[in-house]
N, C-alpha and C positions, 0 to 999 in steps of 0.2 A: 596558784597554778603550777608551782615548781614540782610538786609531787607527781603531777600527771606528765610533765615533760620527762622526768626520770623514767617513769613507767613506760613511756613511749619508746625511749631509747632501748629498753630491754625487749620490748615486743617487736619493734620494727624489723630486725633482721629476720624474723620468722614469717613475716607477711610476704605474699607473692602477688603477682599481677592480677588485676581484675580480668575476668575471663574474656569479656567481649571486646573491650576497647584498650586493653593494656593497662597503663598506670592508673592508680586511683589516688595519686598525689602523695602516697605514703613516703616515697623517696625524697620528697621536697620538704618534709616536716623539719622545722628548725634549721633548714639549710638553704632555703630559697624563698623566704617570705612567709613561712607557715609556723604556727605554734599550736601545741595541744592546749586548747583553752576551754574545753567543755567536756564535762562528764555528766552522765545522767543514767538513772535507772528507769526504764520504760516498762509500763504495764503491758502485758500481752493478753490475749484471749485464748484460753485453753478449754478444749472440749474433748470428748471421747467418741470415737467412731469405729466402724468395722474396717477390717483390712481384707478386701476381696482379692481373688485371683492369686493366692499364695502358691507359687510353684514349689513342689515338694519332690521332684525327681532327684534321686540319689542324694538324700540328705546326709549330713555327717553322722547322725544317730537315727536309729529306727525306734519307734515308740509304740507302746501298747498299754491300754488300761483306761481308767477314768477316775475322776474325783468330783466331789460336789462340795462347794463351800459357800458360805452366805454372802460373800462379796462378788465372786466371779460366776457363780452358778455352776451348772454341770458342764464338764469338759471331758471328751473322750478321744481316744486315738487308736488307730490300727494301722497295719502296714502290709505291703506285699513285697516279696523279694524273689528274684530268680535264683535258681540253683544250677551250678555247672559241675561237670565231671571232675573228680580229683585227678583222674588220668583218662585220656581218651582211649577208645577201643578196649574196654576192660575185659579181662579174662576171669570168669567166675568158675571155670572148670567145665568138664564135659558131661558129667553124669550126676543126677540127683542133687542139684544145687538147691539149698533151702536157706531162706533167711531165718536166722535164729533169733535175732533181736535188732532193734534200731533205735537210735537216740538222736535228738537234736540238742545242741548246746548253744545257748544264747548268752553271750558275754555281757554282763551288766556294764553300763557306762554312767548311769545316774538314776535317780528316782525322785518322785514328788508324791507326797501324801503319806498315808499310814502304811508303812512297810511291815508292821506287825500283823496286819489283817490278812485273812485268807485271800488268795488271788486266783480267779478263774481265768483259764486261757483255752482258746480253741485254735487249732491249726488245720487248714483245709488246702486241698490242691486247687490251683487256679484253673478256671475254664477258659480264660483268655490271657494272653501274654502282654508284655510291655513292648511297645513300639517306640524305640528311641528317637524316632523322627517326630513324635508327638510330644506336646507339653502335658504334664500331669500336675494337678492341683490338689489342694487340701480337701476339696469337695469331690474328687474323682471317686468312682465306684467300680468295683470289680466283682464278678460272680465267682464263687468257689463252692462246688456242690459236694465234693468228696472229703469227708472229715478224716484226718489222719491222727488227731489227738484232741481230746476234750477232757480237761481235768481241773482240779482245784488243788492248790499247794500253798505252802508258806515259803515265799521266795528267799528269805534270809540274804538279801543282796550284799550285805557288808561282810559276809563270812566266806573267805576263799575256800575252795574245795578242790581236791584232786580226783578226777574221774577217769576211768579207763577211756582212752582215746583222746584225752585232752593233751594239747601241746605242753601246757604248764599249769601249775596250780593257779586257779583263777576264780573270780566271782562270776558264776554262771547260773542261769536257769537251765535245768537238765530235765528233759522230758522224753518219755517213750513215744515212738512213732508206730503206726499201724504196719505190721510186717506183711500182711496179705497184699496190701496195695503195692508195696515195694517189690514183693515177689513177682507180681504180675507185670508191673510197669517198668521195672528196672532189670531184674534177673531174666525173666522170660522174654521181655522185649528186646534185650541186647542180643539174644540168640536169633530172634525172628527178623530183626532189621539192624544189621551191623552198621549200615551207613549212618543211621541216626546217632549212633554212639561214636562215630569216627571224628567228630569235631563238636565243640561246644556251641557253635553257631547252629548246627543241625539239632543238637540236643535241646537247646532252649526253644526252638520252634516246636519240638515235640512235648517236652516236659515244661509247662508254662511257668511253674514256680509255685509258691505257697502264699496264703494269706493268713495272718496271725491277728486274732481279735481277742478282746477281753470280755468277761461276763459283765452283765449290766450292773451288778451290785458291788463291783470292785471299788476300792478306796484309794488306789494309787495308780500312777502312771510310771512305767519303767522305760528307760532308754537302753538300747543295745548297740554295740559297736560292730559294724560290718568291716571295720579295719582290723579287727582281732582275728587271728588265724584259727581260733577255736569256734568261730561261727560256722557250723557245719552240721550236716546229718551224717552219722556214721552207721553203716549197715554191716552187721556181723553175719557171716554166712558159712555154711559148711557144704562139702560135697563128698563123694565117695573116697576120693584120694585123701582129703583132710581127715576124714573120720578114721581111716585105717592107718594114718601116720602116728606111730608110737613115740616119735621124738618131739614133734611140734605140738602146739596147743590144741590142735583139732579143729581150728576155725581160722578164718581170715576175715578181713574187713575191707570195705570200700567206702570212700567219702563222696558226698555231694556237698560242694562248697557254696556257702553264701558269703564267703570272705572275698572282699574286693581286691585285696593285695595292694601293693604300692602302685599308685597311679591307675588303679582299677585294672590291673594286668589281666584279670580273669574275665573282665567284661560283665560283671554282675551288676544288674540294675535293680533299683528298689524305689518304692514310693510310700510316703507317709500320708495318711488321711485323717482329718480331724472333724469333730462335730461338737456343737455347743447348744446348750439350752439356757438362755439368759432369763428365763421367766422369773426366777427367784434371785437374780443378781441385784446388787445395789445400784446399778446404773442402767439407764434405758437409752439405747442408741437413738431412738426416735424422739427423745425429749431432751435435747441438749440446747442450752442457751448460747447460740452462736453470736449474739450481739454483746452480751455482757460477760460471757464466760461462766465457768463453774468453780465451785468450792474445791472440788476434787476431780482428778482425772485418772485414767487407768491405762496401763499397758499390759498386754498378755501375749505371750508367744503362741505359736500354732495358728496365728491369724485371729486370735480371740478378741483383741482390742488394741487400738493404737491411740495416741494422744495427738490431736491437731493443735498447733500453736499458730495463731494468726498475729501477724506483726503490723497490722494496719495503723496502730497508734504511733508509728514512726513517720507517718505521712506528713506531719507538720514540718519535718526537716527537709522535704524534697526541694524546696526553693530557697534554702537557707545558706547555700554555699559551703556547707560543712562537708568534710571528708572523713570517712570512717577509718580510724587507726586500729581499733580493736572492738569487736562485738562478741559478747558471750552470753549464752542462755543458761541461767541457773535453774535447775529442776530439782527441788527438794522431794524426798520420799516422805510420805506420811509417817510421823514419829511412831515407832513401835511396830509398824507393819512388817518390817524386815525380819522380825522374829518369827512371824507366822508364815511368810512366803520367802521363796528364793528369788530375789529380784534379779533381773537380767544383769550380767556382768558389764554390759555396754548397751547404750542406745545409739542407733544409727538415725540419721536425719535424711528424709526424702523430701524433695520439692514436689509440688503438685501442679500438673498442667492438664486440665480436663480429667481424663481417665488414666493418664500416665503418672507413674511414680518414679522420680528420677533421683538417684543418689546424689546428694549435694556435692558440688564440685570440690569443696575442701577435702572430702574423704578420698577423692581420686588423686589429690596432690600429695597429701601427707596426713599423718594422724592428727585429728583435730579434737581429740578428747572424746567425751561421751562415756568414759569408763565410770564405773560405780566408785564413788568416794565414801569411805567409811572412817569416821572420826571418833565414834564411840559405839558401844553396843546397842544402846536404846535409841539414839538420835543422831542427827547430823549425817544421815545417809543422803546422798544427792548425786546428781549428774551435772556436768558442765560441758556445754558444747560451744566451740568457737565457730561463729558463723559470719565472720567479717565480710567475706566476698558477697555472700548472699544479701546482707543488709545494704552494702554499697550499691549493688545492682538494683535493688528496689528503689533506692534514692535516685539513682541515675535514670531509672525507667528503662534499663537495658536488659531486663530479664522478663521473659514471657510467662513465667509461672505466676501462681496466684497470690504471692506474698504471704504464704503460710508454709509450714513444714509439718511433716508427720514424724513423730518420735516412735521408732520401731525397734523392738527388742532385737539384739544381735542373735543370730542363730534362730531366726523366726521359725524355720521349718524343722528344727531338730531338738528343741527344748520345750519344757512346760513352765518356764519361768514367768513371773508376773509381779507387778508392783502397783501399789497405790500411791499416787503422786499428789502433792499439793497443787491445786489449781490456782489460777490467777486471783481468785476471790478468797483464798485462805487468809484469815485475819492475822496470822503470826508470821509466816514465812512463805509468801506467795511465789509462784513461778514468775520470773522476771528477766528482762533483757538489760544488760549493762553495756553502755556505749562510751567509748573514748573517741573524741572527735577533734579535728583541727580545722582552722578556717584561715583564709587568706587575709593578711593584715591590710 
């Protein structure tokens, strides 16, 4: 038992009070009649389930495209975003203003799937805007009837390029925009209704924003960064004065920004939307063994899948007078699968109470782990979550949640990461709970 006493002394300074009733007796270990005298590895029950009602308003990254793989099935993403004026009350000149060309630049932030494949993309003007007083989810839908761009390209996301109008050399998707639409709805409209262009609040009521979708046969999902100042539409225009100017370039430009800036100073709002077809996936949400658990479980961002971990096997300790000094959940990734997929960099733990999903208290107090651990290229990828308070509250009967947690990829609304996990029935390295306990002498 000596090794566990030493371990406790290392762990104890980092434990904090039990949420509902204060002390969980950790402060009394080896100091007032308690010893760490018990260690056990407890089997859990792991299954895979849907994650409903994923809020996707103003995600870190915007995503478009789709991929199909034999494990997770078909996944697709699209997004909408507002555009604001680069400067209010724009002056395009007095006579014969003509939009010469227009481009949108979408700064890459990441990608999933086959980036060597052709990629189809469509940009449309929204028929309805974003109401920031509403919640928007991965399943939200928006209509957009006027097409501004519909093309197929090779994205080359890893190759920086310098384009006219870009702030700096960057990795961007660079697309031409319909000039006739901008001529009518920006240039001419600014003359007819100057009030609409006098503030971004008025402008976003008028110009609802854009929706960006991918073609059905795409083989990748791309992330774009609204925090990048190159996220914009640049409109190049001429007028009589510019055309007769023999010194200048003969044109000028105006920007519509989808760049949020620091702390979203421009007030640009956006929404990601996701869709899944699990017909050909390796798992079936409706056929999970919630009594015995599963050999394999799955997590997928975008709300594609989460792993449920039931801790009911610890119930035998409820009347045993044991106190939890440390509890950690070990979650191995299926050997070799990390070479095929980008696993989440971190898993978050949510408690379940009816339809509510509550971030575990430990996460609100300090970092409890959950980061991806990599010890070799092919194997030993895993996650470890410290869940001491939650386990103690189950044993105390002081928590109203269901005695299970959901393992949810970090950045659920902004990434397409996914991982195949060893379930509790894995014969080699199952998902398990490690407990270090103390008991009154």
